[in-house]
N, C-alpha and C positions, 0 to 999 in steps of 0.2 A: 792517562792521568790528567786531572784538571788543576791548573794553578790559579789561585785567586790572590790578587795583589791588593794591598791596602793603600789607598790613595787619599791624601788629605783633601783632594778636590771633591771626594765623596761626602765630606762632612757638610752638614747644612750651613748655608751662609746666612748669617743674621743681618737682615736689612731693615728690621722693624724696631721702631722706638718703643720704650716702655709705655705703659699706661698708668695714670694716677687717678685714684678715687679718693677724693678728700671728704672726710667726715666732719672734722672740726679744724679750724673754726668755720662758722657759717658766714656766708656773704653778708656784710653789713653788721656783723656782731660788734657789740660795744664792750670795751675792757677798760678797767680803771688803772691809772698809773700806780706803780708799786705792787701790781698783782701779776698773775701769770696767764699766758695764753696756752691752752691745751691743744696740741697739734696731734691729729689722728688721721693717718692716710694709709691706703693700701697701694703698694707698687707691684706691678706685674710685668713680666717679660716672657717672650716665647722661649728664650734660651738661658740667659743669665743677666741678672741685674748687676749694677756696679755702685753708683752713688746718686744722691739727690742733693739739690741745693735749695735752701730756704732763705728768701730775702724779704725784709720788711723795710720800707722807707716811706717818708711822708708823701702825701698826695695833696699838698696844700696849694699847688699851682691853680690859679683861677679863683682861689679863696683868700689868699693871704694879702692881696692888695699892697704888695711891696714890703710888708712887715717882716722883720727878722725874727725867726723862732728862737726861743730861749734855749731849748734842749730837745730838738726833734729826736724821736726814738728811731734807732736803726738796728738792723740785725742782718747779718750775712754769713751763713755757715753751711758747709757741706757735711753730709753724713754718709757712712757706708751702707750699702744694701747687699744682701746675700740671696742666692737661690733665684728661683723664678717668681716667687711670691714673697713679699715681705710687708708685714703690718707694723707700722712705725708709730710710736707714741713719744712725744717730747713735750717738755714744759719750758716755755720761753718767758723769761722774766722781763717785765717792762720797768724801766727805771722810774724811781719815785718822782723825778723832776721832769718826766716826759711832757712835751708840749701836747695839749689836747688838739684833736683834729682827725681828719681822715688819713689813712695809711694804706699803701698798696701791700698786699700779702701775696708773694709769688713763690710757686713751687715748680721746680724743673728737675728732670731725671735723665740719667744716661745709663746705657747698658754696657756689658763687658766688651761688646764689639764697637763701641763708640757711637752708637745711635742715640741721639738725644731728642727729647721732646722739644716742640717749638710752639710759638704763639700763632704761627701761620695756619696750622691745622688744629689749633685748640687743644693739643696734647699737653702743653704746659698750662698751668693754672694761675690765673691772676684775679684776685678779688679785692674788695675794699673792706677794711675794718675801721672802727673809730676808737680812739683813746680819749678818755675823760680825765680831768684832774680837779682838784679842789679850788684852783684859781680861775677857772673858766667862768664865763658869764652864764647866768641862769634865766629862764623864762617862766613867768607865772601867767598862765592863761586864765582869763576871768570873763565873767559876764558883765553886763552894763552896770550892775550894782557893786562890782568889786569882789564878788565871790569867785573863788577858784572853781574851774569846771574841768571835766574829764573829756568832753567832746562839745562841739558846736552843732546846733541845729540850723539847717538851711532850707530854703524853699527855692525850687527850680524857677528861674526867671526873675528872681527878686535879689536886690543888692544884699550882700553878706556884710555883717558887722562883726568886727573882732576887737577884743579888749585884752589888756594885760600889760605886764611890766617886764622889761628886759633889764637886768641889773648885773653889775659886777661888784661883788662884795669886798674884793681885795685889791682892785685896781681900777682902771678906766676902760671904757669901751672905745672902739675905733670905728667899726663898720658893722652894719646890719643888713642882711638880705631877708626879705619877706616874700614868700611864694605861696601860691595856691596851685597844687598839682597832686599827682599821686606818688606815694612813697611805699613801695612794697619790696620785700626781699625777692630776688629772682628765684625761680624754681631750680635753676642750675647755677653753678658757680661760673658765670660768664662775664665777670667784671661789670655787671649791670645793676648793682645794688643802687637803691635810692634813685632809680630812673624816674624821671618825670615825663609828662606828656611832651611830645616833640616841641610844642610851644605851650609853655605853662599858661594856665588861665589868667594868672596874674604873677608879675615879678617886679619887685621894687628894690632898689639899692639906696642905702642911706648912709651918709657920712655922719658919724656921731662922736668924732674924736674929742676926748676930754670929758665926756659925760660918764657918770657912774650909774645912771638909770634913765631909761626912756620908756615912753608909753607906746604900745602898738598902735592904738587908735590915733595918737598924735602923728605918728609917722605916716600912716595911711591917709590921714587928712591932709598932711603936708604934700603928699603925692596926688591929692585929689582922686584917690582910688575909688572906682565904682565897680566892685567885683560882683559879676553876675554869672552864674553857672547855668548853662542851657541843658536841655535834655539830650541834645546831640553830643555834647561834651561828656555827659555821664555815660552815654551809650558807647563811647570810645573805650571805656575801661574794660579790662578783661575780668573774668570771674575772680572773685576774692580781692579785687583791687578797690581801693577807696580813695576819695579825695581828702587831702590834708591841708591844713595851714602849716607851713614850714618856716621856721625862723632859724637863720644861721647867723650867729653873732661872733665877731672877732674882737678880742681885747687888745690893749696896747702891747702886751707881751707876746702876741702872735697865737694865743690859744684860740681855737675855733670850736664852737659848740653848735650842735644842731638839735633843735627841739621841734616836735610836731604834735599836732592834735587832729583827730579825725573830724571831718565835717559830715554830719549825718543828714541825709535827705529822705523824707518820707516817701 
């Protein structure tokens, strides 16, 4: 007679963290205050899922220049998961008074055995989204005659000329950054949205405290900017990447807005 014993040690040991496939939001996506963020993600584990945590907090460091935000948007909540595969959809409300600017969007998960995703191995997800509101500064890109334009035309090796107005219709401006670089959504959610060249072709910082409106060309003239793009710099761009004029404006209330326009080269 053969006796077979049941030993718990024969049960599979779960040492693998869950995986997360994030469908929405996309890296760099823009949302309006008082609207919702649709969250769509697929969670998978080899044995049993448990929970996931979703965190949203401001990413204003390096942009805020010491300003205090009026009402930064924050969200931190855990949700249950079941089974080996769980497709989750949630609607996240953004407060009507949320400060405009960039925010970190973070997703982490843990399984029933206690294995959790980490940032070290990229199994946790961290990306950047932007929130806009009606009080933030706006930019009107123009040509030399004051007509609004959808893109700028440039010639390799020749100085670029930019025109336009940066205005705050409900308050006052505080700080403006003007850059020429590339601005593309990363193909993967790798917290790399709005990546620019390692060294931007041009970058200028301007204190405009107390102003309600400033001109792009005046700021560039003040900086004695001579912005020239070489063929070598264009060749550094990956496929589907383009050069942009990027304007980041902060107002006295801490709202940060980013506006960009493509620079087209023949």
